[in-house]
Chimera marker file (.cmm) of the C-alpha trace (Angstrom):
<marker_set name="trace">
<marker id="1" x="9.551" y="34.677" z="-3.066" r="1" g="1" b="0" radius="0.5"/>
<marker id="2" x="10.303" y="37.370" z="-6.073" r="1" g="1" b="0" radius="0.5"/>
<marker id="3" x="12.976" y="40.048" z="-5.887" r="1" g="1" b="0" radius="0.5"/>
<marker id="4" x="13.001" y="43.500" z="-6.212" r="1" g="1" b="0" radius="0.5"/>
<marker id="5" x="11.757" y="46.495" z="-3.893" r="1" g="1" b="0" radius="0.5"/>
<marker id="6" x="7.855" y="45.082" z="-4.281" r="1" g="1" b="0" radius="0.5"/>
<marker id="7" x="5.210" y="46.430" z="-6.341" r="1" g="1" b="0" radius="0.5"/>
<marker id="8" x="4.949" y="49.623" z="-8.018" r="1" g="1" b="0" radius="0.5"/>
<marker id="9" x="4.041" y="52.513" z="-5.673" r="1" g="1" b="0" radius="0.5"/>
<marker id="10" x="0.790" y="53.297" z="-6.663" r="1" g="1" b="0" radius="0.5"/>
<marker id="11" x="-0.349" y="49.329" z="-6.342" r="1" g="1" b="0" radius="0.5"/>
<marker id="12" x="1.168" y="49.040" z="-2.776" r="1" g="1" b="0" radius="0.5"/>
<marker id="13" x="-2.203" y="50.510" z="-1.265" r="1" g="1" b="0" radius="0.5"/>
<marker id="14" x="-3.990" y="47.681" z="-2.806" r="1" g="1" b="0" radius="0.5"/>
<marker id="15" x="-1.993" y="45.126" z="-1.641" r="1" g="1" b="0" radius="0.5"/>
<marker id="16" x="-3.854" y="43.344" z="1.456" r="1" g="1" b="0" radius="0.5"/>
<marker id="17" x="-1.345" y="41.759" z="4.210" r="1" g="1" b="0" radius="0.5"/>
<marker id="18" x="-1.342" y="38.321" z="4.596" r="1" g="1" b="0" radius="0.5"/>
<marker id="19" x="-0.736" y="37.665" z="8.115" r="1" g="1" b="0" radius="0.5"/>
<marker id="20" x="1.892" y="36.905" z="9.786" r="1" g="1" b="0" radius="0.5"/>
<marker id="21" x="4.147" y="38.893" z="7.131" r="1" g="1" b="0" radius="0.5"/>
<marker id="22" x="4.925" y="42.346" z="8.146" r="1" g="1" b="0" radius="0.5"/>
<marker id="23" x="3.473" y="45.353" z="5.334" r="1" g="1" b="0" radius="0.5"/>
<marker id="24" x="5.864" y="46.075" z="2.561" r="1" g="1" b="0" radius="0.5"/>
<marker id="25" x="8.648" y="48.312" z="4.001" r="1" g="1" b="0" radius="0.5"/>
<marker id="26" x="11.043" y="48.786" z="1.114" r="1" g="1" b="0" radius="0.5"/>
<marker id="27" x="14.485" y="50.232" z="2.119" r="1" g="1" b="0" radius="0.5"/>
<marker id="28" x="16.107" y="53.329" z="0.872" r="1" g="1" b="0" radius="0.5"/>
<marker id="29" x="18.372" y="52.228" z="-2.135" r="1" g="1" b="0" radius="0.5"/>
<marker id="30" x="15.917" y="49.440" z="-3.193" r="1" g="1" b="0" radius="0.5"/>
<marker id="31" x="15.342" y="50.631" z="-6.481" r="1" g="1" b="0" radius="0.5"/>
<marker id="32" x="19.053" y="49.713" z="-7.288" r="1" g="1" b="0" radius="0.5"/>
<marker id="33" x="18.103" y="45.853" z="-7.435" r="1" g="1" b="0" radius="0.5"/>
<marker id="34" x="18.504" y="42.864" z="-5.622" r="1" g="1" b="0" radius="0.5"/>
<marker id="35" x="22.415" y="42.542" z="-7.167" r="1" g="1" b="0" radius="0.5"/>
<marker id="36" x="23.770" y="44.613" z="-3.966" r="1" g="1" b="0" radius="0.5"/>
<marker id="37" x="23.045" y="41.684" z="-1.653" r="1" g="1" b="0" radius="0.5"/>
<marker id="38" x="25.131" y="38.990" z="-2.915" r="1" g="1" b="0" radius="0.5"/>
<marker id="39" x="27.869" y="41.548" z="-4.142" r="1" g="1" b="0" radius="0.5"/>
<marker id="40" x="28.645" y="42.055" z="-0.302" r="1" g="1" b="0" radius="0.5"/>
<marker id="41" x="30.549" y="38.655" z="0.252" r="1" g="1" b="0" radius="0.5"/>
<marker id="42" x="32.618" y="40.065" z="-3.022" r="1" g="1" b="0" radius="0.5"/>
<marker id="43" x="33.073" y="43.492" z="-1.374" r="1" g="1" b="0" radius="0.5"/>
<marker id="44" x="34.204" y="41.565" z="2.134" r="1" g="1" b="0" radius="0.5"/>
<marker id="45" x="36.858" y="39.181" z="0.178" r="1" g="1" b="0" radius="0.5"/>
<marker id="46" x="38.136" y="42.079" z="-1.949" r="1" g="1" b="0" radius="0.5"/>
<marker id="47" x="38.817" y="44.685" z="1.403" r="1" g="1" b="0" radius="0.5"/>
<marker id="48" x="36.166" y="46.936" z="0.224" r="1" g="1" b="0" radius="0.5"/>
<marker id="49" x="35.109" y="47.359" z="3.737" r="1" g="1" b="0" radius="0.5"/>
<marker id="50" x="34.406" y="45.714" z="7.217" r="1" g="1" b="0" radius="0.5"/>
<marker id="51" x="31.670" y="43.375" z="7.948" r="1" g="1" b="0" radius="0.5"/>
<marker id="52" x="29.971" y="46.395" z="10.051" r="1" g="1" b="0" radius="0.5"/>
<marker id="53" x="29.974" y="48.444" z="6.625" r="1" g="1" b="0" radius="0.5"/>
<marker id="54" x="29.283" y="46.488" z="4.060" r="1" g="1" b="0" radius="0.5"/>
<marker id="55" x="26.990" y="44.180" z="5.947" r="1" g="1" b="0" radius="0.5"/>
<marker id="56" x="24.678" y="47.086" z="7.439" r="1" g="1" b="0" radius="0.5"/>
<marker id="57" x="20.963" y="47.075" z="7.198" r="1" g="1" b="0" radius="0.5"/>
<marker id="58" x="19.638" y="49.753" z="4.862" r="1" g="1" b="0" radius="0.5"/>
<marker id="59" x="17.229" y="52.171" z="6.506" r="1" g="1" b="0" radius="0.5"/>
<marker id="60" x="13.232" y="52.115" z="5.807" r="1" g="1" b="0" radius="0.5"/>
<marker id="61" x="12.178" y="54.391" z="2.820" r="1" g="1" b="0" radius="0.5"/>
<marker id="62" x="8.439" y="54.401" z="3.775" r="1" g="1" b="0" radius="0.5"/>
<marker id="63" x="5.928" y="51.744" z="5.405" r="1" g="1" b="0" radius="0.5"/>
<marker id="64" x="2.993" y="50.880" z="3.913" r="1" g="1" b="0" radius="0.5"/>
<marker id="65" x="0.168" y="49.438" z="6.052" r="1" g="1" b="0" radius="0.5"/>
<marker id="66" x="-2.961" y="47.827" z="5.426" r="1" g="1" b="0" radius="0.5"/>
<marker id="67" x="-6.242" y="49.623" z="4.996" r="1" g="1" b="0" radius="0.5"/>
<marker id="68" x="-8.365" y="47.537" z="7.423" r="1" g="1" b="0" radius="0.5"/>
<marker id="69" x="-11.628" y="45.589" z="6.964" r="1" g="1" b="0" radius="0.5"/>
<marker id="70" x="-13.620" y="48.640" z="5.893" r="1" g="1" b="0" radius="0.5"/>
<marker id="71" x="-10.908" y="49.857" z="3.423" r="1" g="1" b="0" radius="0.5"/>
<marker id="72" x="-12.116" y="48.458" z="0.631" r="1" g="1" b="0" radius="0.5"/>
<marker id="73" x="-16.020" y="48.802" z="1.527" r="1" g="1" b="0" radius="0.5"/>
<marker id="74" x="-16.625" y="51.327" z="-1.120" r="1" g="1" b="0" radius="0.5"/>
<marker id="75" x="-15.029" y="48.937" z="-3.793" r="1" g="1" b="0" radius="0.5"/>
<marker id="76" x="-16.746" y="45.762" z="-2.722" r="1" g="1" b="0" radius="0.5"/>
<marker id="77" x="-20.348" y="47.517" z="-2.592" r="1" g="1" b="0" radius="0.5"/>
<marker id="78" x="-19.513" y="48.935" z="-6.509" r="1" g="1" b="0" radius="0.5"/>
<marker id="79" x="-18.553" y="45.725" z="-7.282" r="1" g="1" b="0" radius="0.5"/>
<marker id="80" x="-21.597" y="43.833" z="-6.108" r="1" g="1" b="0" radius="0.5"/>
<marker id="81" x="-23.462" y="46.546" z="-7.677" r="1" g="1" b="0" radius="0.5"/>
<marker id="82" x="-22.110" y="45.929" z="-11.223" r="1" g="1" b="0" radius="0.5"/>
<marker id="83" x="-20.872" y="42.748" z="-11.342" r="1" g="1" b="0" radius="0.5"/>
<marker id="84" x="-24.738" y="41.131" z="-11.982" r="1" g="1" b="0" radius="0.5"/>
<marker id="85" x="-24.414" y="43.361" z="-15.211" r="1" g="1" b="0" radius="0.5"/>
<marker id="86" x="-21.050" y="41.844" z="-16.303" r="1" g="1" b="0" radius="0.5"/>
<marker id="87" x="-22.049" y="38.305" z="-15.693" r="1" g="1" b="0" radius="0.5"/>
<marker id="88" x="-25.345" y="38.923" z="-17.765" r="1" g="1" b="0" radius="0.5"/>
<marker id="89" x="-22.921" y="39.891" z="-21.019" r="1" g="1" b="0" radius="0.5"/>
<marker id="90" x="-20.750" y="36.656" z="-20.883" r="1" g="1" b="0" radius="0.5"/>
<marker id="91" x="-23.620" y="34.573" z="-22.000" r="1" g="1" b="0" radius="0.5"/>
<marker id="92" x="-25.019" y="36.977" z="-24.643" r="1" g="1" b="0" radius="0.5"/>
<marker id="93" x="-21.967" y="36.465" z="-26.573" r="1" g="1" b="0" radius="0.5"/>
<marker id="94" x="-21.550" y="32.853" z="-26.616" r="1" g="1" b="0" radius="0.5"/>
<link id1="1" id2="2" r="1" g="1" b="0" radius="0.2"/>
<link id1="2" id2="3" r="1" g="1" b="0" radius="0.2"/>
<link id1="3" id2="4" r="1" g="1" b="0" radius="0.2"/>
<link id1="4" id2="5" r="1" g="1" b="0" radius="0.2"/>
<link id1="5" id2="6" r="1" g="1" b="0" radius="0.2"/>
<link id1="6" id2="7" r="1" g="1" b="0" radius="0.2"/>
<link id1="7" id2="8" r="1" g="1" b="0" radius="0.2"/>
<link id1="8" id2="9" r="1" g="1" b="0" radius="0.2"/>
<link id1="9" id2="10" r="1" g="1" b="0" radius="0.2"/>
<link id1="10" id2="11" r="1" g="1" b="0" radius="0.2"/>
<link id1="11" id2="12" r="1" g="1" b="0" radius="0.2"/>
<link id1="12" id2="13" r="1" g="1" b="0" radius="0.2"/>
<link id1="13" id2="14" r="1" g="1" b="0" radius="0.2"/>
<link id1="14" id2="15" r="1" g="1" b="0" radius="0.2"/>
<link id1="15" id2="16" r="1" g="1" b="0" radius="0.2"/>
<link id1="16" id2="17" r="1" g="1" b="0" radius="0.2"/>
<link id1="17" id2="18" r="1" g="1" b="0" radius="0.2"/>
<link id1="18" id2="19" r="1" g="1" b="0" radius="0.2"/>
<link id1="19" id2="20" r="1" g="1" b="0" radius="0.2"/>
<link id1="20" id2="21" r="1" g="1" b="0" radius="0.2"/>
<link id1="21" id2="22" r="1" g="1" b="0" radius="0.2"/>
<link id1="22" id2="23" r="1" g="1" b="0" radius="0.2"/>
<link id1="23" id2="24" r="1" g="1" b="0" radius="0.2"/>
<link id1="24" id2="25" r="1" g="1" b="0" radius="0.2"/>
<link id1="25" id2="26" r="1" g="1" b="0" radius="0.2"/>
<link id1="26" id2="27" r="1" g="1" b="0" radius="0.2"/>
<link id1="27" id2="28" r="1" g="1" b="0" radius="0.2"/>
<link id1="28" id2="29" r="1" g="1" b="0" radius="0.2"/>
<link id1="29" id2="30" r="1" g="1" b="0" radius="0.2"/>
<link id1="30" id2="31" r="1" g="1" b="0" radius="0.2"/>
<link id1="31" id2="32" r="1" g="1" b="0" radius="0.2"/>
<link id1="32" id2="33" r="1" g="1" b="0" radius="0.2"/>
<link id1="33" id2="34" r="1" g="1" b="0" radius="0.2"/>
<link id1="34" id2="35" r="1" g="1" b="0" radius="0.2"/>
<link id1="35" id2="36" r="1" g="1" b="0" radius="0.2"/>
<link id1="36" id2="37" r="1" g="1" b="0" radius="0.2"/>
<link id1="37" id2="38" r="1" g="1" b="0" radius="0.2"/>
<link id1="38" id2="39" r="1" g="1" b="0" radius="0.2"/>
<link id1="39" id2="40" r="1" g="1" b="0" radius="0.2"/>
<link id1="40" id2="41" r="1" g="1" b="0" radius="0.2"/>
<link id1="41" id2="42" r="1" g="1" b="0" radius="0.2"/>
<link id1="42" id2="43" r="1" g="1" b="0" radius="0.2"/>
<link id1="43" id2="44" r="1" g="1" b="0" radius="0.2"/>
<link id1="44" id2="45" r="1" g="1" b="0" radius="0.2"/>
<link id1="45" id2="46" r="1" g="1" b="0" radius="0.2"/>
<link id1="46" id2="47" r="1" g="1" b="0" radius="0.2"/>
<link id1="47" id2="48" r="1" g="1" b="0" radius="0.2"/>
<link id1="48" id2="49" r="1" g="1" b="0" radius="0.2"/>
<link id1="49" id2="50" r="1" g="1" b="0" radius="0.2"/>
<link id1="50" id2="51" r="1" g="1" b="0" radius="0.2"/>
<link id1="51" id2="52" r="1" g="1" b="0" radius="0.2"/>
<link id1="52" id2="53" r="1" g="1" b="0" radius="0.2"/>
<link id1="53" id2="54" r="1" g="1" b="0" radius="0.2"/>
<link id1="54" id2="55" r="1" g="1" b="0" radius="0.2"/>
<link id1="55" id2="56" r="1" g="1" b="0" radius="0.2"/>
<link id1="56" id2="57" r="1" g="1" b="0" radius="0.2"/>
<link id1="57" id2="58" r="1" g="1" b="0" radius="0.2"/>
<link id1="58" id2="59" r="1" g="1" b="0" radius="0.2"/>
<link id1="59" id2="60" r="1" g="1" b="0" radius="0.2"/>
<link id1="60" id2="61" r="1" g="1" b="0" radius="0.2"/>
<link id1="61" id2="62" r="1" g="1" b="0" radius="0.2"/>
<link id1="62" id2="63" r="1" g="1" b="0" radius="0.2"/>
<link id1="63" id2="64" r="1" g="1" b="0" radius="0.2"/>
<link id1="64" id2="65" r="1" g="1" b="0" radius="0.2"/>
<link id1="65" id2="66" r="1" g="1" b="0" radius="0.2"/>
<link id1="66" id2="67" r="1" g="1" b="0" radius="0.2"/>
<link id1="67" id2="68" r="1" g="1" b="0" radius="0.2"/>
<link id1="68" id2="69" r="1" g="1" b="0" radius="0.2"/>
<link id1="69" id2="70" r="1" g="1" b="0" radius="0.2"/>
<link id1="70" id2="71" r="1" g="1" b="0" radius="0.2"/>
<link id1="71" id2="72" r="1" g="1" b="0" radius="0.2"/>
<link id1="72" id2="73" r="1" g="1" b="0" radius="0.2"/>
<link id1="73" id2="74" r="1" g="1" b="0" radius="0.2"/>
<link id1="74" id2="75" r="1" g="1" b="0" radius="0.2"/>
<link id1="75" id2="76" r="1" g="1" b="0" radius="0.2"/>
<link id1="76" id2="77" r="1" g="1" b="0" radius="0.2"/>
<link id1="77" id2="78" r="1" g="1" b="0" radius="0.2"/>
<link id1="78" id2="79" r="1" g="1" b="0" radius="0.2"/>
<link id1="79" id2="80" r="1" g="1" b="0" radius="0.2"/>
<link id1="80" id2="81" r="1" g="1" b="0" radius="0.2"/>
<link id1="81" id2="82" r="1" g="1" b="0" radius="0.2"/>
<link id1="82" id2="83" r="1" g="1" b="0" radius="0.2"/>
<link id1="83" id2="84" r="1" g="1" b="0" radius="0.2"/>
<link id1="84" id2="85" r="1" g="1" b="0" radius="0.2"/>
<link id1="85" id2="86" r="1" g="1" b="0" radius="0.2"/>
<link id1="86" id2="87" r="1" g="1" b="0" radius="0.2"/>
<link id1="87" id2="88" r="1" g="1" b="0" radius="0.2"/>
<link id1="88" id2="89" r="1" g="1" b="0" radius="0.2"/>
<link id1="89" id2="90" r="1" g="1" b="0" radius="0.2"/>
<link id1="90" id2="91" r="1" g="1" b="0" radius="0.2"/>
<link id1="91" id2="92" r="1" g="1" b="0" radius="0.2"/>
<link id1="92" id2="93" r="1" g="1" b="0" radius="0.2"/>
<link id1="93" id2="94" r="1" g="1" b="0" radius="0.2"/>
</marker_set>
């Protein structure tokens, strides 16, 4: 698994959901990076807050739900219409 808040916002609607994983739901403050998670034990050791304060789960900023089976029908039809022409050009330059 990779770190970070997930794919860039314009791409999130294109990411298909692979069950049983939940849809992307970056928490508020996720843009700060993955370093804040490992900093928690250090904050606790330094007495920078209680466990309840330091280890609280951040609120979800937004959720990105899959489009469903018909969400890509228009793109699939376009692909099927254009693919034969694209395939034909591959042999022309060999």
